[in-house]
C-alpha positions as CSV (number, residue, x, y, z in Angstrom):
1,X,159.9,236.1,123.7
2,X,161.6,234.6,120.6
3,X,162.9,231.7,123.2
4,X,159.3,231.1,124.4
5,X,158.0,230.9,120.8
6,X,160.7,228.4,120.0
7,X,159.7,226.3,123.1
8,X,156.1,226.4,122.1
9,X,156.8,225.2,118.6
10,X,158.8,222.3,119.7
11,X,156.1,221.3,122.2
12,X,153.5,221.5,119.3
13,X,155.4,219.3,117.3
14,X,155.9,216.8,119.8
15,X,152.5,216.6,120.7
16,X,151.4,216.2,116.8
17,X,154.0,213.5,116.4
18,X,152.8,211.7,119.4
19,X,149.3,211.8,118.5
20,X,150.1,210.4,115.0
21,X,152.1,207.6,116.4
22,X,149.4,206.7,118.7
23,X,146.8,206.9,116.0
24,X,149.0,204.6,113.8
25,X,149.5,202.1,116.7
26,X,145.7,202.1,117.2
27,X,145.0,201.5,113.6
28,X,147.3,198.7,113.5
29,X,146.0,197.2,116.5
30,X,142.5,197.4,114.9
31,X,143.6,195.8,111.8
32,X,145.3,192.9,114.0
33,X,142.2,192.3,115.8
34,X,140.0,192.1,112.7
35,X,142.5,189.5,111.2
36,X,142.3,187.5,114.4
37,X,138.7,188.0,114.9
38,X,137.1,184.5,114.8
39,X,134.9,183.3,112.0
40,X,131.1,183.5,112.6
41,X,129.9,180.4,114.2
42,X,126.8,178.2,112.9
43,X,123.6,179.7,114.3
44,X,119.8,178.8,114.5
45,X,117.9,180.2,111.5
46,X,114.3,181.6,112.3
47,X,114.5,180.1,115.9
48,X,111.0,181.4,116.8
49,X,109.5,179.0,114.1
50,X,111.6,176.0,113.9
51,X,112.1,175.6,117.7
52,X,108.1,174.5,117.6
53,X,109.1,171.3,115.5
54,X,111.3,168.5,116.2
55,X,111.5,167.3,112.6
56,X,112.2,169.7,109.9
57,X,114.5,169.6,106.9
58,X,115.2,170.4,103.2
59,X,115.3,174.3,103.4
60,X,115.4,176.5,100.2
61,X,114.9,180.4,99.7
62,X,114.2,182.7,96.9
63,X,117.0,185.2,95.9
64,X,115.2,188.2,97.6
65,X,115.0,186.3,101.0
66,X,111.4,187.0,101.7
67,X,110.0,183.5,100.6
68,X,111.2,180.0,101.8
69,X,110.2,176.2,101.8
70,X,111.0,173.4,104.0
71,X,109.9,169.9,104.8
72,X,108.0,169.4,108.0
73,X,107.6,165.8,109.2
74,X,106.0,164.1,112.0
75,X,108.4,162.5,114.6
76,X,108.2,159.2,113.2
77,X,108.0,160.5,109.5
78,X,104.4,159.2,108.8
79,X,103.6,162.7,107.4
80,X,105.8,164.9,105.3
81,X,104.5,168.2,104.1
82,X,106.3,171.0,102.4
83,X,105.7,174.3,104.2
84,X,106.2,178.0,103.1
85,X,107.2,180.8,105.3
86,X,107.3,184.6,104.2
87,X,109.3,187.4,105.5
88,X,107.3,190.5,106.3
89,X,109.0,193.6,107.6
90,X,111.9,191.7,108.6
91,X,110.2,189.0,110.4
92,X,109.4,185.2,109.2
93,X,106.0,184.6,109.5
94,X,104.1,181.5,110.8
95,X,104.3,178.6,108.4
96,X,101.7,177.7,105.9
97,X,101.1,174.6,104.0
98,X,102.2,175.1,100.3
99,X,99.2,175.2,97.9
100,X,100.7,172.0,96.1
101,X,101.3,170.0,99.1
102,X,99.5,168.4,102.2
103,X,98.0,165.1,101.0
104,X,100.8,163.0,99.8
105,X,104.6,162.5,101.1
106,X,106.3,165.5,100.0
107,X,109.7,166.3,100.8
108,X,113.0,168.2,99.6
109,X,112.0,171.5,97.9
110,X,114.3,173.3,95.8
111,X,113.7,176.7,94.0
112,X,115.5,177.3,90.7
113,X,117.9,180.1,90.6
114,X,115.4,182.3,88.8
115,X,112.9,181.5,91.4
116,X,110.2,180.5,88.9
117,X,110.1,176.6,89.3
118,X,110.2,174.6,92.5
119,X,111.4,171.1,92.5
120,X,110.5,168.5,95.0
121,X,110.1,164.4,95.7
122,X,106.7,162.9,96.1
123,X,105.0,159.7,96.2
124,X,101.8,161.1,94.8
125,X,100.3,159.2,91.8
126,X,101.3,160.1,88.3
127,X,97.8,160.0,86.8
128,X,94.7,162.1,88.2
129,X,92.8,158.8,87.5
130,X,94.9,156.7,89.9
131,X,94.8,157.1,93.5
132,X,97.4,154.7,94.4
133,X,100.6,156.1,95.6
134,X,104.2,155.1,94.1
135,X,107.6,155.1,94.5
136,X,109.3,158.6,95.2
137,X,109.6,160.5,91.8
138,X,110.9,164.0,91.1
139,X,108.2,166.5,90.4
140,X,107.9,170.3,90.0
141,X,105.5,173.3,90.0
142,X,106.0,176.5,87.9
143,X,105.0,180.2,88.0
144,X,105.0,182.8,85.6
145,X,106.2,185.5,88.1
146,X,108.0,185.5,91.6
147,X,104.6,186.6,92.9
148,X,102.4,184.3,91.0
149,X,100.5,181.2,92.3
150,X,102.4,178.0,91.8
151,X,100.8,175.6,89.0
152,X,99.6,172.1,89.7
153,X,102.5,169.8,90.3
154,X,104.0,168.0,87.2
155,X,105.8,164.9,87.2
156,X,109.2,165.4,85.4
157,X,109.0,162.1,83.9
158,X,111.8,159.7,81.9
159,X,114.6,159.5,81.6
160,X,114.9,161.0,85.2
161,X,112.0,159.1,86.9
162,X,112.2,155.3,86.8
163,X,110.3,152.6,88.5
164,X,112.7,153.1,91.5
165,X,113.2,156.0,94.0
166,X,114.4,159.4,92.8
167,X,115.4,162.0,95.6
168,X,116.5,165.5,96.3
169,X,116.4,167.4,93.2
170,X,118.9,170.5,92.6
171,X,118.9,172.6,89.6
172,X,121.4,174.9,87.9
173,X,120.9,178.0,86.1
174,X,121.3,176.0,82.6
175,X,118.4,173.6,83.9
176,X,121.0,170.7,84.6
177,X,119.2,168.6,87.1
178,X,121.2,166.9,90.0
179,X,119.5,164.3,92.0
180,X,119.8,161.1,94.1
181,X,118.9,157.5,93.2
182,X,120.1,153.9,93.7
183,X,121.1,151.8,90.6
184,X,121.2,148.1,91.6
185,X,123.6,147.4,88.9
186,X,126.1,149.6,90.3
187,X,126.4,147.7,93.8
188,X,126.6,150.9,95.8
189,X,124.2,152.8,98.0
190,X,122.5,156.3,97.0
191,X,124.4,158.0,94.5
192,X,124.3,161.6,92.8
193,X,123.4,161.8,89.1
194,X,122.9,164.6,86.6
195,X,120.6,164.8,83.7
196,X,121.9,167.6,81.2
197,X,119.1,169.9,79.8
198,X,119.8,169.5,76.1
199,X,117.5,170.8,73.2
200,X,114.7,171.4,75.5
201,X,114.8,168.1,77.0
202,X,116.6,166.1,79.8
203,X,119.3,163.6,78.8
204,X,119.8,160.3,80.2
205,X,121.3,160.7,83.9
206,X,124.9,160.1,84.1
207,X,126.5,159.4,87.6
208,X,129.1,161.8,88.9
209,X,132.6,160.8,89.4
210,X,134.5,159.1,92.1
211,X,135.5,162.6,93.4
212,X,131.9,162.7,94.7
213,X,130.5,159.4,94.7
214,X,131.4,156.1,96.9
215,X,130.4,152.6,97.8
216,X,128.6,154.4,100.5
217,X,125.6,156.7,100.4
218,X,125.7,160.2,98.9
219,X,122.8,162.3,99.2
220,X,120.9,166.0,99.4
221,X,123.3,167.7,96.8
222,X,123.1,171.4,96.4
223,X,124.5,172.5,93.1
224,X,125.8,176.1,92.7
225,X,124.0,178.0,89.9
226,X,126.9,178.2,87.7
227,X,127.9,174.5,88.5
228,X,131.2,175.6,89.9
229,X,130.7,173.6,93.0
230,X,128.4,171.1,94.7
231,X,127.8,170.4,98.3
232,X,126.4,167.0,99.3
233,X,125.9,164.7,102.2
234,X,128.2,161.8,102.9
235,X,127.2,159.0,105.4
236,X,129.9,157.6,107.7
237,X,132.9,158.3,105.5
238,X,136.6,157.8,106.8
239,X,137.2,161.3,107.3
240,X,133.6,162.0,108.8
241,X,133.2,163.8,112.2
242,X,129.6,162.3,112.5
243,X,127.0,159.9,111.2
244,X,126.5,162.1,108.3
245,X,128.8,165.2,107.1
246,X,128.5,167.8,104.3
247,X,131.3,167.8,101.7
248,X,132.1,170.2,98.9
249,X,133.7,169.2,95.5
250,X,134.8,171.7,92.9
251,X,134.0,171.8,89.2
252,X,137.6,172.0,87.6
253,X,137.5,172.1,83.6
254,X,134.6,169.9,83.7
255,X,136.0,167.4,86.2
256,X,134.8,167.0,89.9
257,X,137.5,167.4,92.4
258,X,137.9,164.8,95.4
259,X,135.5,166.1,97.8
260,X,136.5,167.6,101.1
261,X,134.7,167.8,104.5
262,X,133.5,171.1,105.4
263,X,135.0,170.7,108.7
264,X,134.1,171.1,112.3
265,X,133.2,174.8,112.0
266,X,130.2,173.3,110.2
267,X,130.0,169.7,110.6
268,X,129.5,168.0,114.3
269,X,129.4,164.5,115.7
270,X,125.9,164.2,114.9
271,X,124.2,164.4,111.4
272,X,124.5,167.3,109.1
273,X,122.4,167.4,105.7
274,X,120.2,169.1,103.3
275,X,122.5,172.2,102.4
276,X,121.2,175.3,100.4
277,X,123.5,178.4,99.5
278,X,121.8,181.5,99.0
279,X,123.3,185.1,99.0
280,X,126.7,184.0,100.7
281,X,124.8,182.1,103.5
282,X,124.9,178.3,103.9
283,X,121.7,176.8,105.2
284,X,121.5,173.2,106.4
285,X,119.7,170.7,108.5
286,X,121.4,169.3,111.6
287,X,120.6,167.0,114.4
288,X,123.4,168.3,116.7
289,X,122.8,168.2,120.4
290,X,124.4,170.5,123.2
291,X,122.3,169.3,126.0
292,X,124.5,168.7,129.1
293,X,124.2,167.2,132.4
294,X,125.0,169.5,135.1
295,X,127.5,168.4,137.6
296,X,125.3,168.8,140.6
297,X,122.3,167.8,138.5
298,X,118.9,170.0,138.1
299,X,117.2,171.3,141.3
300,X,114.1,172.5,139.3
301,X,111.8,171.3,136.7
302,X,112.0,174.8,134.8
303,X,115.8,174.2,134.9
304,X,115.7,171.1,133.4
305,X,113.1,172.1,130.8
306,X,115.3,175.0,129.7
307,X,118.1,172.4,128.9
308,X,115.8,169.9,127.4
309,X,114.5,172.4,125.2
310,X,117.3,174.1,123.6
311,X,117.3,174.7,120.0
312,X,120.3,172.5,119.7
313,X,118.9,169.3,121.5
314,X,119.1,166.8,119.0
315,X,115.9,167.7,117.0
316,X,116.1,167.9,113.2
317,X,116.3,171.9,112.6
318,X,117.8,174.5,110.3
319,X,120.8,176.4,110.9
320,X,122.8,178.9,109.1
321,X,126.5,180.2,108.6
322,X,128.3,182.7,106.6
323,X,129.8,180.7,103.6
324,X,131.6,183.5,101.3
325,X,134.5,181.6,100.4
326,X,134.7,178.2,98.4
């Protein structure tokens, strides 16, 4: 009897040890699988909305992720209107014209980090008594609370706006304003400038350093709320993957580092622009295309239409990707 008990004890120890070893192996395998798992790829954003249009851009969203704005343009860009979408019960609703847009060429909306101001570019007349459109200026609307109606548009004025074009405003938490313009005296294309908010007014804009600007065009900047990094578009740079790529530069002790291409996980051989980061997600506009010619051609119109009408068919549309590490 004692011998039988002894054997049973040995068997029990063996089974328990084997289970633990198996559990350890499975745990290690799970860890390895997690480490080797591929990063999230670029995905369409609100596909049921943006697949309706062929020319959208300039996406911005509030911190609660239930209110967003974008530019909707006609195919040849004769029309440009800032649209608003709302998320209700987890579903983005159909776009509506923003209450401050629809009459003039409006584009490039940017919500301030506190969500109480929305900046944009427009050619609308500065004076109510003047009906003549002018060059592109930076404007803004504001509201008392996040659920209040937007005010009437206000021209941000000098020293930011000039008799030239000012585009793509982006504002940090301290109200420093980054934007794109062309200065003839610099003998370069579009450059990114910053106007600092000092003593409740904007200071004379200064050009960002060579780590960001070049002789070619730089545009569509997104500034982190704490100004720790900036993401912007660069046109046909030597390290570019397409016609226009997105780049990132970091603020180190007040100096901007040499901008780095965001890489092929984000940029494509087509054009990417208009970045906006919110709650760890990068939203951007792309004209990427994955339309393919089938080896044996297309046998039906429906099959052809399905391929032509892909979300990523070369139309200007909004995409998203996890962007947790900078």
